[in-house]
N, C-alpha and C positions, 0 to 999 in steps of 0.2 A: 160749220160755224159761219163761213162766208156767205152761204146761201141765206142763213138767218139774217145776217146784217143787211143784205140787199133787200130781202122781203120786208124787214122792218123799216128801211129807208123808204120803200115804196108806200107802205102803210102811212108813215108819217107825212108823206106827200099827198095824202088823201085817196090813195088807191085802195079799193076794197079787195083787190087780188082775186076777183071773181071772173074776169074776162081773160080767156086765152089770148095771147098776142105773140108777136115776133120776139124771140129771145136770141140774142147774139152771143156767141162763144168764141174764145180765142185759145189756140193751142200752138205751141212752139216746138220746133224740131231742129236737130243739128244738121240735117241734110234733106234734100228734096225727095228721094225715093220713099223714106218712111212717111213723110208728110203726105205724099200723094197716095200711098197705100191707106193711110188713115182716112183721107178724104173719100176714097172709094168705099170704104166700109161705112163711114158716116152717112154717105148717100143712101146706102141700103136701109138705114134707119130713118130715112125721110129728111135728112138735113140737106140744105142747099149751101153752096159756096158763095160767100160775098167777096172773098179775096183769098188768093194764095200767092204769097210773095216771099222773097228772101230779103226784103227791105222793111223790117218791122216798124221803123220810124214812120213809114207811110201809113201804116194801119193803126198803130197805137204809139203816139209820139213819145211817151214817157217810159218806154220799155227797154232802156239801155241795159237793164239787168239781164236781158235775154240775149246778150251778145254771143254766147256760146250756142244758142239755138235761134239762129236768124231766119229760119224758114217758118213762116206763119201760115196757119190755116184759120181764117175767120169764117165761121159757119153760122147758120141760123135755121130755126124751125119755129113754127107756131106751137106754143106749149102753154100749159097752165103755170102760173107762178105761185100757186099755193105751195107752202113750204115743203110738204112731204112729196109732192109731185115734181117740183123743180129740183129738189135734192136728188131724186132718183135719176133724172135726166143728167144732172151734173156729174153724179157718180159714174154713170154709164160712160160718159165722155172721158172722165178721168181714167177709168180702167182701159178704155180703148186707146187713149193717148199713151198710156204706160206700155201697153203691148207693142206699140209701134215706136217706143223710145222717145216719146214726146212728153211735154209738160202742159197740162191743162191749167189755164190762167183764170178761168171764171167766166161769168156771164153778166149781161146787162140787158135792160129793156126800158121801154117807155113807161111813164107814170100814166095810168088811165084813171081819171077821176069820175067818169060817167057824166060829164057835163054835157 
């Protein structure tokens, strides 16, 4: 459902959703070891790390709700944002986060209008 909302917001912004682009993802953990294990596995899937911190306010300022999971993994990869494709990526990360005791918080990207 959230993937659909983001894709619809991109479309409303004039994005035809045809160009693959950098897509950022945020995942929260209760401690450092599972976060780091998640990151290592995500790297094998082609993701790069933007930030790994235990200060979520530095990464996503409005995430006070994640106080019980203060260890953040902010990762990214170039992907398609067509709904079926980005949904598969998000679901893969959701499952990977769950296996490591984390909580996947979603994705965002830039609006590409082809100008």
